[in-house]
DRENLUM-397155 format. One record per atom (N, C-alpha, C): residue number from 0; residue in three letters; atom name; x, y, z. Coordinates in nm, 3 decimals, padded with zeros to 5 digits. Atoms other than C-alpha are relative to their C-alpha. Layout:
N
(NUM, 'ALA', 'CA', (X, Y, Z))
...
REM end
This chain:
95
(0, 'MET', 'N', (00.043, -00.115, -00.076))
(0, 'MET', 'CA', (01.194, 00.402, 00.791))
(0, 'MET', 'C', (-00.111, -00.037, 00.099))
(1, 'LEU', 'N', (00.105, 00.044, -00.090))
(1, 'LEU', 'CA', (00.906, 00.214, 00.950))
(1, 'LEU', 'C', (00.046, -00.122, 00.080))
(2, 'LYS', 'N', (-00.026, 00.118, -00.081))
(2, 'LYS', 'CA', (00.929, -00.035, 01.232))
(2, 'LYS', 'C', (-00.074, -00.118, -00.061))
(3, 'PRO', 'N', (00.070, 00.118, 00.053))
(3, 'PRO', 'CA', (00.835, -00.393, 01.135))
(3, 'PRO', 'C', (-00.146, -00.008, 00.043))
(4, 'ALA', 'N', (00.139, 00.003, -00.047))
(4, 'ALA', 'CA', (00.519, -00.366, 01.348))
(4, 'ALA', 'C', (-00.086, 00.099, -00.078))
(5, 'SER', 'N', (00.074, -00.100, 00.077))
(5, 'SER', 'CA', (00.416, -00.053, 01.157))
(5, 'SER', 'C', (-00.025, -00.050, -00.142))
(6, 'VAL', 'N', (00.017, 00.056, 00.135))
(6, 'VAL', 'CA', (00.472, -00.226, 00.821))
(6, 'VAL', 'C', (-00.109, -00.107, 00.003))
(7, 'ALA', 'N', (00.103, 00.105, -00.013))
(7, 'ALA', 'CA', (00.264, -00.523, 00.939))
(7, 'ALA', 'C', (-00.139, 00.062, 00.012))
(8, 'GLU', 'N', (00.129, -00.067, -00.015))
(8, 'GLU', 'CA', (-00.017, -00.287, 01.043))
(8, 'GLU', 'C', (-00.043, 00.066, -00.131))
(9, 'LEU', 'N', (00.030, -00.067, 00.126))
(9, 'LEU', 'CA', (00.004, -00.094, 00.714))
(9, 'LEU', 'C', (-00.057, -00.096, -00.103))
(10, 'PHE', 'N', (00.042, 00.096, 00.100))
(10, 'PHE', 'CA', (-00.043, -00.409, 00.506))
(10, 'PHE', 'C', (-00.097, -00.106, 00.052))
(11, 'ALA', 'N', (00.098, 00.094, -00.056))
(11, 'ALA', 'CA', (-00.288, -00.593, 00.735))
(11, 'ALA', 'C', (-00.133, 00.015, -00.073))
(12, 'PRO', 'N', (00.129, -00.008, 00.071))
(12, 'PRO', 'CA', (-00.616, -00.681, 00.558))
(12, 'PRO', 'C', (-00.106, 00.075, 00.080))
(13, 'VAL', 'N', (00.114, -00.068, -00.063))
(13, 'VAL', 'CA', (-00.908, -00.449, 00.631))
(13, 'VAL', 'C', (-00.130, -00.027, -00.074))
(14, 'ALA', 'N', (00.122, 00.032, 00.078))
(14, 'ALA', 'CA', (-01.151, -00.549, 00.353))
(14, 'ALA', 'C', (00.038, -00.089, -00.117))
(15, 'LYS', 'N', (-00.019, 00.089, 00.115))
(15, 'LYS', 'CA', (-01.179, -00.823, 00.091))
(15, 'LYS', 'C', (-00.041, 00.073, -00.127))
(16, 'ILE', 'N', (00.035, -00.052, 00.133))
(16, 'ILE', 'CA', (-01.173, -00.713, -00.275))
(16, 'ILE', 'C', (00.019, -00.113, -00.100))
(17, 'GLY', 'N', (-00.011, 00.104, 00.101))
(17, 'GLY', 'CA', (-01.188, -00.913, -00.598))
(17, 'GLY', 'C', (00.141, -00.043, -00.032))
(18, 'GLU', 'N', (-00.139, 00.030, 00.034))
(18, 'GLU', 'CA', (-00.812, -00.895, -00.646))
(18, 'GLU', 'C', (00.085, -00.036, 00.121))
(19, 'GLY', 'N', (-00.076, 00.031, -00.121))
(19, 'GLY', 'CA', (-00.711, -00.978, -00.288))
(19, 'GLY', 'C', (-00.066, 00.066, 00.119))
(20, 'HIS', 'N', (00.059, -00.075, -00.111))
(20, 'HIS', 'CA', (-00.763, -00.743, 00.005))
(20, 'HIS', 'C', (00.056, 00.142, 00.004))
(21, 'ALA', 'N', (-00.041, -00.139, -00.020))
(21, 'ALA', 'CA', (-00.748, -00.373, 00.087))
(21, 'ALA', 'C', (00.072, 00.010, 00.133))
(22, 'THR', 'N', (-00.073, -00.029, -00.124))
(22, 'THR', 'CA', (-00.506, -00.244, 00.348))
(22, 'THR', 'C', (-00.015, 00.151, 00.023))
(23, 'LEU', 'N', (00.006, -00.144, -00.026))
(23, 'LEU', 'CA', (-00.440, 00.109, 00.475))
(23, 'LEU', 'C', (00.064, 00.077, -00.116))
(24, 'GLY', 'N', (-00.049, -00.077, 00.114))
(24, 'GLY', 'CA', (-00.401, 00.280, 00.137))
(24, 'GLY', 'C', (00.055, -00.084, -00.114))
(25, 'TRP', 'N', (-00.054, 00.090, 00.102))
(25, 'TRP', 'CA', (-00.284, -00.024, -00.062))
(25, 'TRP', 'C', (-00.096, -00.115, -00.020))
(26, 'PHE', 'N', (00.069, 00.126, 00.023))
(26, 'PHE', 'CA', (-00.424, -00.339, -00.211))
(26, 'PHE', 'C', (00.108, -00.108, -00.010))
(27, 'VAL', 'N', (-00.095, 00.111, 00.002))
(27, 'VAL', 'CA', (-00.250, -00.676, -00.175))
(27, 'VAL', 'C', (-00.071, -00.120, -00.060))
(28, 'GLY', 'N', (00.057, 00.117, 00.064))
(28, 'GLY', 'CA', (-00.310, -00.980, -00.391))
(28, 'GLY', 'C', (00.108, -00.078, -00.070))
(29, 'SER', 'N', (-00.098, 00.077, 00.076))
(29, 'SER', 'CA', (-00.143, -01.211, -00.639))
(29, 'SER', 'C', (-00.046, -00.012, -00.145))
(30, 'THR', 'N', (00.031, 00.022, 00.140))
(30, 'THR', 'CA', (-00.125, -01.272, -01.011))
(30, 'THR', 'C', (-00.071, -00.133, -00.015))
(31, 'ASP', 'N', (00.063, 00.130, 00.025))
(31, 'ASP', 'CA', (-00.307, -01.562, -01.172))
(31, 'ASP', 'C', (00.096, -00.115, 00.025))
(32, 'GLY', 'N', (-00.103, 00.102, -00.022))
(32, 'GLY', 'CA', (00.021, -01.752, -01.143))
(32, 'GLY', 'C', (00.049, -00.007, 00.144))
(33, 'GLY', 'N', (-00.036, 00.006, -00.141))
(33, 'GLY', 'CA', (00.049, -01.683, -00.768))
(33, 'GLY', 'C', (00.110, 00.094, 00.044))
(34, 'GLU', 'N', (-00.104, -00.096, -00.035))
(34, 'GLU', 'CA', (00.312, -01.405, -00.778))
(34, 'GLU', 'C', (-00.062, 00.112, 00.085))
(35, 'ALA', 'N', (00.051, -00.104, -00.089))
(35, 'ALA', 'CA', (00.259, -01.162, -00.487))
(35, 'ALA', 'C', (00.009, 00.137, -00.066))
(36, 'ARG', 'N', (-00.005, -00.137, 00.051))
(36, 'ARG', 'CA', (00.170, -00.804, -00.580))
(36, 'ARG', 'C', (-00.066, 00.094, 00.100))
(37, 'VAL', 'N', (00.053, -00.109, -00.082))
(37, 'VAL', 'CA', (00.105, -00.481, -00.392))
(37, 'VAL', 'C', (-00.031, 00.111, -00.098))
(38, 'PHE', 'N', (00.036, -00.097, 00.102))
(38, 'PHE', 'CA', (-00.081, -00.214, -00.582))
(38, 'PHE', 'C', (-00.094, 00.107, 00.052))
(39, 'THR', 'N', (00.097, -00.106, -00.022))
(39, 'THR', 'CA', (-00.282, 00.104, -00.586))
(39, 'THR', 'C', (-00.037, 00.058, -00.135))
(40, 'ARG', 'N', (00.047, -00.057, 00.126))
(40, 'ARG', 'CA', (-00.480, 00.280, -00.853))
(40, 'ARG', 'C', (-00.060, 00.137, 00.028))
(41, 'GLY', 'N', (00.063, -00.131, -00.014))
(41, 'GLY', 'CA', (-00.607, 00.629, -00.914))
(41, 'GLY', 'C', (-00.097, 00.026, -00.113))
(42, 'ASN', 'N', (00.101, -00.044, 00.095))
(42, 'ASN', 'CA', (-00.923, 00.742, -01.091))
(42, 'ASN', 'C', (-00.019, -00.096, -00.117))
(43, 'ASP', 'N', (00.032, 00.095, 00.107))
(43, 'ASP', 'CA', (-01.064, 00.458, -01.300))
(43, 'ASP', 'C', (-00.111, 00.051, -00.090))
(44, 'ASP', 'N', (00.108, -00.056, 00.081))
(44, 'ASP', 'CA', (-01.320, 00.691, -01.458))
(44, 'ASP', 'C', (00.055, 00.076, -00.120))
(45, 'MET', 'N', (-00.040, -00.080, 00.116))
(45, 'MET', 'CA', (-01.301, 00.944, -01.740))
(45, 'MET', 'C', (00.131, 00.075, 00.026))
(46, 'GLY', 'N', (-00.121, -00.081, -00.010))
(46, 'GLY', 'CA', (-00.979, 01.130, -01.813))
(46, 'GLY', 'C', (00.121, -00.079, 00.044))
(47, 'SER', 'N', (-00.126, 00.062, -00.039))
(47, 'SER', 'CA', (-00.653, 01.054, -01.645))
(47, 'SER', 'C', (-00.022, -00.117, 00.096))
(48, 'SER', 'N', (00.003, 00.113, -00.093))
(48, 'SER', 'CA', (-00.589, 00.726, -01.465))
(48, 'SER', 'C', (00.142, -00.049, 00.018))
(49, 'ALA', 'N', (-00.133, 00.049, -00.031))
(49, 'ALA', 'CA', (-00.292, 00.556, -01.308))
(49, 'ALA', 'C', (-00.009, -00.135, 00.069))
(50, 'ALA', 'N', (-00.009, 00.129, -00.067))
(50, 'ALA', 'CA', (-00.189, 00.212, -01.190))
(50, 'ALA', 'C', (00.145, -00.020, 00.045))
(51, 'PHE', 'N', (-00.132, 00.027, -00.057))
(51, 'PHE', 'CA', (00.107, 00.124, -00.963))
(51, 'PHE', 'C', (-00.005, -00.141, 00.057))
(52, 'TYR', 'N', (-00.005, 00.139, -00.046))
(52, 'TYR', 'CA', (00.188, -00.245, -00.915))
(52, 'TYR', 'C', (00.144, -00.038, 00.031))
(53, 'ALA', 'N', (-00.132, 00.047, -00.040))
(53, 'ALA', 'CA', (00.490, -00.379, -00.724))
(53, 'ALA', 'C', (-00.007, -00.150, 00.024))
(54, 'TYR', 'N', (-00.011, 00.145, -00.015))
(54, 'TYR', 'CA', (00.597, -00.744, -00.729))
(54, 'TYR', 'C', (00.123, -00.027, 00.085))
(55, 'PRO', 'N', (-00.115, 00.010, -00.091))
(55, 'PRO', 'CA', (00.819, -00.786, -00.420))
(55, 'PRO', 'C', (00.089, -00.120, -00.025))
(56, 'GLY', 'N', (-00.080, 00.119, 00.023))
(56, 'GLY', 'CA', (00.931, -01.137, -00.509))
(56, 'GLY', 'C', (00.086, 00.007, -00.125))
(57, 'LYS', 'N', (-00.074, -00.014, 00.126))
(57, 'LYS', 'CA', (01.064, -01.021, -00.846))
(57, 'LYS', 'C', (00.077, 00.131, -00.009))
(58, 'ASP', 'N', (-00.062, -00.133, 00.005))
(58, 'ASP', 'CA', (01.193, -00.670, -00.760))
(58, 'ASP', 'C', (-00.041, 00.075, -00.126))
(59, 'VAL', 'N', (00.055, -00.065, 00.118))
(59, 'VAL', 'CA', (00.967, -00.534, -01.035))
(59, 'VAL', 'C', (-00.110, 00.095, 00.044))
(60, 'VAL', 'N', (00.107, -00.096, -00.020))
(60, 'VAL', 'CA', (00.748, -00.223, -01.031))
(60, 'VAL', 'C', (-00.050, 00.044, -00.137))
(61, 'VAL', 'N', (00.061, -00.044, 00.125))
(61, 'VAL', 'CA', (00.505, -00.133, -01.311))
(61, 'VAL', 'C', (-00.088, 00.121, 00.033))
(62, 'VAL', 'N', (00.082, -00.120, -00.015))
(62, 'VAL', 'CA', (00.360, 00.218, -01.334))
(62, 'VAL', 'C', (-00.056, 00.035, -00.137))
(63, 'VAL', 'N', (00.065, -00.038, 00.125))
(63, 'VAL', 'CA', (00.107, 00.305, -01.604))
(63, 'VAL', 'C', (-00.078, 00.128, 00.025))
(64, 'LEU', 'N', (00.071, -00.127, -00.007))
(64, 'LEU', 'CA', (-00.014, 00.662, -01.653))
(64, 'LEU', 'C', (-00.072, 00.020, -00.132))
(65, 'SER', 'N', (00.078, -00.015, 00.122))
(65, 'SER', 'CA', (-00.289, 00.738, -01.901))
(65, 'SER', 'C', (-00.093, 00.119, 00.010))
(66, 'HIS', 'N', (00.103, -00.103, 00.005))
(66, 'HIS', 'CA', (-00.520, 01.013, -02.009))
(66, 'HIS', 'C', (-00.106, -00.040, -00.102))
(67, 'ALA', 'N', (00.092, 00.052, 00.101))
(67, 'ALA', 'CA', (-00.732, 00.790, -02.232))
(67, 'ALA', 'C', (-00.137, -00.034, 00.056))
(68, 'GLY', 'N', (00.131, 00.029, -00.058))
(68, 'GLY', 'CA', (-01.020, 00.738, -01.987))
(68, 'GLY', 'C', (-00.029, -00.149, 00.008))
(69, 'GLU', 'N', (00.044, 00.138, -00.016))
(69, 'GLU', 'CA', (-01.218, 00.418, -01.983))
(69, 'GLU', 'C', (00.013, -00.079, -00.130))
(70, 'LYS', 'N', (-00.002, 00.092, 00.113))
(70, 'LYS', 'CA', (-01.157, 00.122, -02.213))
(70, 'LYS', 'C', (-00.139, -00.064, -00.014))
(71, 'THR', 'N', (00.136, 00.054, -00.006))
(71, 'THR', 'CA', (-01.486, -00.038, -02.108))
(71, 'THR', 'C', (-00.069, 00.063, 00.122))
(72, 'ASP', 'N', (00.073, -00.058, -00.113))
(72, 'ASP', 'CA', (-01.751, 00.048, -01.850))
(72, 'ASP', 'C', (00.064, -00.030, 00.136))
(73, 'ASP', 'N', (-00.059, 00.036, -00.130))
(73, 'ASP', 'CA', (-01.555, -00.127, -01.574))
(73, 'ASP', 'C', (00.151, -00.016, -00.005))
(74, 'LEU', 'N', (-00.144, 00.016, 00.013))
(74, 'LEU', 'CA', (-01.193, -00.100, -01.693))
(74, 'LEU', 'C', (00.063, 00.124, -00.063))
(75, 'SER', 'N', (-00.072, -00.116, 00.055))
(75, 'SER', 'CA', (-00.965, 00.203, -01.738))
(75, 'SER', 'C', (00.111, -00.048, -00.093))
(76, 'TRP', 'N', (-00.112, 00.036, 00.088))
(76, 'TRP', 'CA', (-00.695, 00.209, -02.004))
(76, 'TRP', 'C', (00.126, -00.031, 00.081))
(77, 'ALA', 'N', (-00.119, 00.029, -00.082))
(77, 'ALA', 'CA', (-00.428, 00.219, -01.731))
(77, 'ALA', 'C', (-00.004, -00.143, 00.051))
(78, 'ARG', 'N', (00.011, 00.137, -00.050))
(78, 'ARG', 'CA', (-00.559, -00.106, -01.582))
(78, 'ARG', 'C', (00.009, -00.101, -00.114))
(79, 'ALA', 'N', (-00.007, 00.090, 00.115))
(79, 'ALA', 'CA', (-00.599, -00.264, -01.928))
(79, 'ALA', 'C', (00.145, -00.018, -00.046))
(80, 'VAL', 'N', (-00.141, 00.009, 00.041))
(80, 'VAL', 'CA', (-00.239, -00.181, -02.023))
(80, 'VAL', 'C', (00.080, -00.076, 00.105))
(81, 'HIS', 'N', (-00.070, 00.074, -00.106))
(81, 'HIS', 'CA', (-00.114, -00.302, -01.685))
(81, 'HIS', 'C', (-00.026, -00.150, -00.013))
(82, 'GLY', 'N', (00.033, 00.143, 00.013))
(82, 'GLY', 'CA', (-00.297, -00.633, -01.735))
(82, 'GLY', 'C', (00.081, -00.067, -00.109))
(83, 'ARG', 'N', (-00.079, 00.057, 00.110))
(83, 'ARG', 'CA', (-00.122, -00.690, -02.066))
(83, 'ARG', 'C', (00.148, -00.008, 00.037))
(84, 'ILE', 'N', (-00.140, 00.003, -00.045))
(84, 'ILE', 'CA', (00.218, -00.597, -01.918))
(84, 'ILE', 'C', (00.022, -00.116, 00.096))
(85, 'GLU', 'N', (-00.013, 00.111, -00.096))
(85, 'GLU', 'CA', (00.159, -00.843, -01.633))
(85, 'GLU', 'C', (00.000, -00.134, -00.072))
(86, 'GLU', 'N', (00.001, 00.125, 00.078))
(86, 'GLU', 'CA', (00.073, -01.118, -01.883))
(86, 'GLU', 'C', (00.136, -00.025, -00.064))
(87, 'ILE', 'N', (-00.130, 00.015, 00.067))
(87, 'ILE', 'CA', (00.400, -01.054, -02.068))
(87, 'ILE', 'C', (00.108, -00.030, 00.103))
(88, 'LEU', 'N', (-00.103, 00.019, -00.102))
(88, 'LEU', 'CA', (00.612, -01.031, -01.750))
(88, 'LEU', 'C', (00.000, -00.140, 00.060))
(89, 'PHE', 'N', (00.009, 00.126, -00.072))
(89, 'PHE', 'CA', (00.482, -01.353, -01.599))
(89, 'PHE', 'C', (-00.046, -00.116, -00.087))
(90, 'ALA', 'N', (00.034, 00.110, 00.092))
(90, 'ALA', 'CA', (00.416, -01.563, -01.908))
(90, 'ALA', 'C', (00.100, -00.114, 00.019))
(91, 'ALA', 'N', (-00.089, 00.117, -00.009))
(91, 'ALA', 'CA', (00.554, -01.914, -01.893))
(91, 'ALA', 'C', (00.100, 00.005, -00.116))
(92, 'PRO', 'N', (-00.101, 00.000, 00.107))
(92, 'PRO', 'CA', (00.881, -01.938, -02.090))
(92, 'PRO', 'C', (-00.035, -00.102, -00.107))
(93, 'ALA', 'N', (00.024, 00.093, 00.111))
(93, 'ALA', 'CA', (00.849, -02.098, -02.433))
(93, 'ALA', 'C', (00.098, -00.116, 00.008))
(94, 'LYS', 'N', (-00.087, 00.118, -00.007))
(94, 'LYS', 'CA', (00.985, -02.450, -02.454))
(94, 'LYS', 'C', (00.048, -00.037, -00.139))
REM end
C-alpha cells in the first residue's frame, strides 16, 4: 500500500535506543544472534502492557499482551515473556 520511498522514510532511523534505533512509530534492531526485528511496545508501567515483535527474515510475529504490570522496575511482564519466547525461537539447535 505504501510506495518504496514511503517505507524507507517510515523505517529510517531518527534516534538511537539501546535495542537499535527508533523510527516513525517503530523500533528496529536485531536479536543477540543478529536476526533483524521490527517492534513496538505499549505501556511498560503498571497494569496492561503489550509487545509486538516481527522478524522479517523468518516470517515470524510475536505478540504478547499482559495485565500483570511490571516484573521489575525496568521490565514489564510483556517484555519479559517476549524475551523468553525470543530465546526459544532463536536458540541454536541441539547437536
